[in-house]
C-alpha positions in Angstrom: -69.0 -39.6 -82.1 -69.6 -43.0 -83.6 -66.9 -44.7 -85.6 -69.6 -46.0 -87.9 -71.4 -44.1 -90.7 -75.0 -43.3 -90.1 -76.1 -45.3 -93.2 -74.6 -47.7 -95.7 -75.1 -48.0 -99.4 -77.6 -50.6 -100.4 -76.3 -54.1 -101.2 -72.9 -53.9 -99.5 -71.0 -56.8 -100.8 -68.1 -58.9 -99.5 -66.2 -61.9 -100.8 -65.1 -64.2 -97.9 -62.8 -67.1 -98.5 -62.4 -70.3 -96.4 -66.1 -70.5 -95.6 -66.3 -74.3 -95.1 -66.1 -73.9 -91.3 -64.6 -71.8 -88.5 -63.9 -68.2 -89.0 -65.0 -68.0 -92.6 -68.4 -69.7 -92.0 -69.0 -67.5 -88.9 -68.2 -64.4 -90.8 -70.5 -65.3 -93.7 -73.4 -65.9 -91.3 -72.9 -62.8 -89.2 -72.2 -60.4 -92.0 -75.3 -61.6 -93.9 -77.2 -60.9 -90.7 -75.9 -57.3 -91.0 -77.4 -56.9 -94.5 -74.2 -57.6 -96.4 -74.4 -59.5 -99.7 -72.0 -62.3 -99.0 -70.1 -64.2 -101.6 -68.9 -67.3 -99.7 -66.0 -69.3 -101.2 -64.6 -72.6 -100.2 -61.9 -75.0 -101.5 -64.0 -78.2 -101.9 -67.1 -78.5 -104.1 -69.0 -80.3 -101.4 -68.6 -77.3 -99.1 -69.6 -75.0 -101.9 -72.8 -77.0 -102.4 -73.5 -76.9 -98.7 -73.0 -73.1 -98.6 -75.3 -72.7 -101.6 -78.0 -74.8 -99.8 -77.7 -72.3 -96.9 -78.6 -69.5 -99.3 -75.1 -68.0 -100.0 -73.8 -67.1 -103.4 -71.1 -69.7 -103.2 -68.0 -70.3 -105.3 -65.2 -72.8 -105.3 -61.9 -71.0 -104.6 -58.7 -72.9 -103.9 -55.7 -70.6 -103.4 -53.6 -73.3 -104.9 -55.7 -73.3 -108.1 -55.2 -70.1 -110.1 -58.1 -71.0 -112.4 -60.5 -71.1 -109.5 -59.2 -67.7 -108.2 -59.7 -66.1 -111.6 -63.2 -67.6 -112.0 -64.4 -66.5 -108.6 -63.0 -62.9 -109.0 -64.6 -62.6 -112.5 -68.0 -64.0 -111.2 -68.1 -61.7 -108.1 -67.1 -58.6 -110.1 -69.7 -59.4 -112.8 -72.5 -60.0 -110.2 -71.7 -56.8 -108.4 -71.3 -54.8 -111.6 -67.7 -54.1 -110.5 -68.7 -52.7 -107.1 -67.4 -55.2 -104.6 -67.0 -53.4 -101.3 -64.8 -55.8 -99.4 -62.7 -59.0 -99.5 -61.8 -61.0 -96.5 -58.8 -63.3 -97.3 -59.2 -66.0 -94.7 -58.5 -69.6 -96.0 -55.1 -70.9 -94.8 -53.5 -73.9 -93.2 -50.3 -75.0 -91.4 -47.7 -77.6 -92.1 -46.2 -78.3 -88.7 -42.6 -79.6 -88.3 -39.1 -78.4 -87.8 -37.8 -76.5 -90.8 -35.1 -79.0 -91.5 -37.8 -81.7 -91.9 -40.1 -79.6 -94.2 -39.6 -80.7 -97.9 -39.2 -77.8 -100.3 -42.4 -78.9 -102.1 -44.3 -78.5 -98.8 -43.0 -75.0 -98.3 -44.0 -74.1 -101.8 -47.5 -75.5 -101.2 -47.7 -73.5 -97.9 -46.9 -70.3 -99.6 -49.2 -71.0 -102.6 -52.1 -71.5 -100.2 -51.3 -68.8 -97.6 -49.6 -66.1 -99.7 -49.4 -66.3 -103.5 -53.1 -67.2 -103.9 -54.1 -64.3 -101.7 -52.0 -62.0 -103.8 -53.6 -63.4 -107.0 -57.1 -62.8 -105.7 -56.4 -59.4 -104.2 -54.7 -57.9 -107.3 -57.7 -59.0 -109.4 -60.1 -57.0 -107.2 -58.0 -53.8 -106.7 -58.7 -52.2 -110.1 -62.5 -52.3 -109.5 -62.1 -50.9 -106.0 -59.7 -48.2 -107.3 -62.3 -47.2 -110.0 -65.0 -46.9 -107.3 -62.7 -44.9 -105.0 -63.4 -47.2 -102.0 -62.9 -50.7 -100.7 -61.7 -52.9 -97.8 -59.1 -55.5 -98.1 -59.0 -57.5 -94.8 -56.3 -60.2 -94.3 -56.6 -62.9 -91.6 -53.0 -63.1 -90.3 -52.0 -64.6 -87.0 -50.0 -64.0 -83.8 -47.5 -66.1 -85.7 -47.2 -63.2 -88.1 -45.7 -61.2 -85.3 -43.4 -63.7 -83.6 -41.9 -67.0 -84.6 -42.2 -70.2 -82.7 -40.5 -73.5 -83.3 -42.2 -76.3 -85.3 -44.4 -73.7 -86.9 -41.8 -72.3 -89.3 -43.6 -72.9 -92.6 -46.8 -71.3 -91.4 -45.0 -68.5 -89.6 -42.9 -67.6 -92.7 -46.1 -67.3 -94.8 -47.7 -65.0 -92.2 -44.6 -62.8 -91.8 -44.7 -62.4 -95.6 -48.4 -61.5 -95.4 -47.7 -58.9 -92.8 -45.1 -57.2 -94.9 -47.2 -57.5 -98.0 -50.2 -55.9 -96.3 -48.2 -53.0 -94.9 -46.7 -52.3 -98.3 -50.1 -52.5 -100.0 -51.6 -50.1 -97.4 -48.8 -47.6 -98.3 -49.4 -48.0 -102.1 -53.1 -47.6 -101.8 -52.9 -44.5 -99.6 -55.3 -41.8 -100.9 -57.4 -44.2 -103.0 -60.2 -44.8 -100.5 -59.1 -48.5 -100.2 -58.2 -49.6 -96.7 -56.0 -52.6 -95.9 -56.4 -54.2 -92.5 -54.8 -57.1 -90.8 -56.6 -59.3 -88.2 -54.1 -61.1 -86.0 -55.8 -63.9 -84.0 -54.2 -66.1 -81.4 -55.8 -69.5 -80.5 -59.3 -69.8 -82.0 -61.6 -72.8 -81.8 -61.6 -74.1 -85.4 -60.4 -77.1 -87.4 -57.0 -75.6 -87.7 -55.2 -78.2 -85.5 -57.0 -81.1 -87.1 -55.9 -79.9 -90.5 -52.4 -79.3 -89.3 -52.1 -82.9 -88.2 -53.3 -84.1 -91.6 -50.6 -82.0 -93.2 -47.9 -83.3 -90.9 -48.9 -86.8 -92.0 -48.9 -85.8 -95.6 -45.5 -84.1 -95.8 -43.5 -85.7 -93.0 -45.4 -88.9 -92.1 -44.1 -91.9 -90.2 -40.9 -92.2 -92.2 -39.9 -88.6 -91.5 -41.1 -88.9 -87.9 -38.9 -91.8 -87.0 -35.8 -90.5 -88.8 -36.0 -87.0 -87.4 -33.9 -85.7 -84.4 -37.1 -84.0 -83.4 -39.0 -87.3 -83.1 -39.8 -87.0 -79.3 -41.0 -83.4 -79.7 -43.3 -84.4 -82.5 -44.8 -87.3 -80.5 -45.3 -85.0 -77.5 -47.0 -82.3 -79.7 -49.2 -84.8 -81.5 -50.5 -86.2 -78.2 -51.4 -82.7 -77.0 -52.9 -81.8 -80.4 -55.0 -85.0 -80.6 -56.4 -84.3 -77.1 -57.8 -81.0 -78.5 -58.1 -79.4 -75.1 -59.3 -75.8 -75.2 -56.5 -73.5 -74.0 -57.2 -70.9 -71.4 -57.1 -68.1 -74.0 -58.9 -69.9 -76.9 -61.8 -67.9 -78.2 -64.7 -68.8 -80.7 -64.5 -67.7 -84.3 -67.0 -65.0 -83.6 -64.3 -63.1 -81.7 -62.4 -62.7 -85.0 -65.6 -61.7 -86.8 -66.2 -58.9 -84.3 -62.9 -57.3 -85.5 -63.8 -58.0 -89.1 -67.1 -56.1 -88.7 -65.2 -53.0 -87.5 -62.7 -53.4 -90.3 -65.3 -53.4 -93.1 -67.9 -51.0 -91.5 -66.0 -48.4 -89.5 -65.3 -45.0 -91.1 -61.7 -45.2 -89.8 -60.7 -48.9 -89.7 -57.5 -49.9 -87.9 -54.4 -51.2 -89.7 -54.2 -54.1 -87.2 -56.7 -55.9 -85.0 -55.4 -58.1 -82.2 -57.6 -61.1 -81.2 -56.9 -63.0 -77.9 -54.7 -62.3 -75.0 -51.6 -64.1 -76.4 -51.6 -61.8 -79.5 -51.8 -58.6 -77.4 -49.1 -59.8 -75.1 -46.7 -60.9 -77.9 -47.3 -57.6 -79.8 -46.1 -55.7 -76.8 -43.3 -58.1 -76.1 -41.9 -57.8 -79.6 -41.8 -54.0 -79.3 -40.1 -53.7 -75.9 -38.0 -56.9 -75.4 -34.5 -57.6 -76.7 -34.3 -60.4 -79.2 -32.6 -62.9 -76.8 -35.3 -62.5 -74.2 -38.2 -62.7 -76.7 -36.6 -65.9 -78.0 -36.6 -67.4 -74.5 -40.3 -66.5 -74.1 -41.3 -67.9 -77.5 -39.4 -71.1 -77.0 -41.0 -71.6 -73.6 -44.5 -70.8 -75.0 -44.0 -73.4 -77.7 -43.5 -76.0 -74.9 -39.7 -76.4 -74.9 -40.3 -79.9 -76.1 -36.8 -81.0 -77.2 
C-alpha cells in the first residue's frame, strides 16, 4: 500500500526559509512543481526580489530579526486564511573555530540564527495548525546534531539543541495531527562552506587566528575549505528535498530522515559504540589537525 494519500487538498501550502540558494531554493522549485503553493523566504532583500521575479510569493525572513519573523508569519497565515500546511525551517549557518576561541557574542548570534529564530517562527504557526487539526513542521538539522566534531562546536551545539527541541515538540503535539520531522544531512553541495569561512573571518579573524593555539589547524582547514573539493559522499541539495517531500506528503512521515552515507554511519555508531571509541572516530573524521 502506498505511503502517500490518493489525493491532496487543493492549494497545499508551505513556508520554506533560507531560499536564497542551496537546499531552500531547490526545495522551493521542486515543491512548486508538485503543485504546492510555496512561500519562499530569504534573509536579504536582494534575494527576496530575485525569488519574486521567479514567481514565488517571497518574504524577507532573517532568524536574527524578530520583526521579520513576525511579519512573515502574519503574512503567510493571512494569505492562506490560517491554513498553512507545512513549514520547512532551513536557513542556518556555521561559525567555525575551537570553542575557546569563539566569542560569547558569536555563540549568541549562532543560536539566534540556528535555534531561537526557528522557535519564534514555529510557535507563531502552531496555533493555526492546531486549529486545523493537521500540519507538518520539518526541521533541517545535520549529522552534527547527532555527533560532535572539533572546530564545529558552535554549530553542533545549536543542532543538538534543535534535535532535543524537535523531539520534545513531537511529544507535545502527539494526537493533534501535527507531525514534527527532522532531516539530518551530511555533506551537501551548497554555499555552506563559503559562508562558514566568512563567519570565521568575522568572529575570529587574523588577530584571533595568529594568537590561537589552534592556528595551524585553522590554516590547514582553511586551505581545504578554500579548495572546495567535493567529498566522496557529498550530494546535491535535491537529495535533501527528496526526504522533505516524503516528510510533507506521506501519510506516515518519519521522525528522522538521514541524508548521505556519513549521517547513516554516524547514527549507527552513536547507538552501538562506547563514548571513547566514538570520540576517536569523530576526531579522526575531523582530520586530526592539531
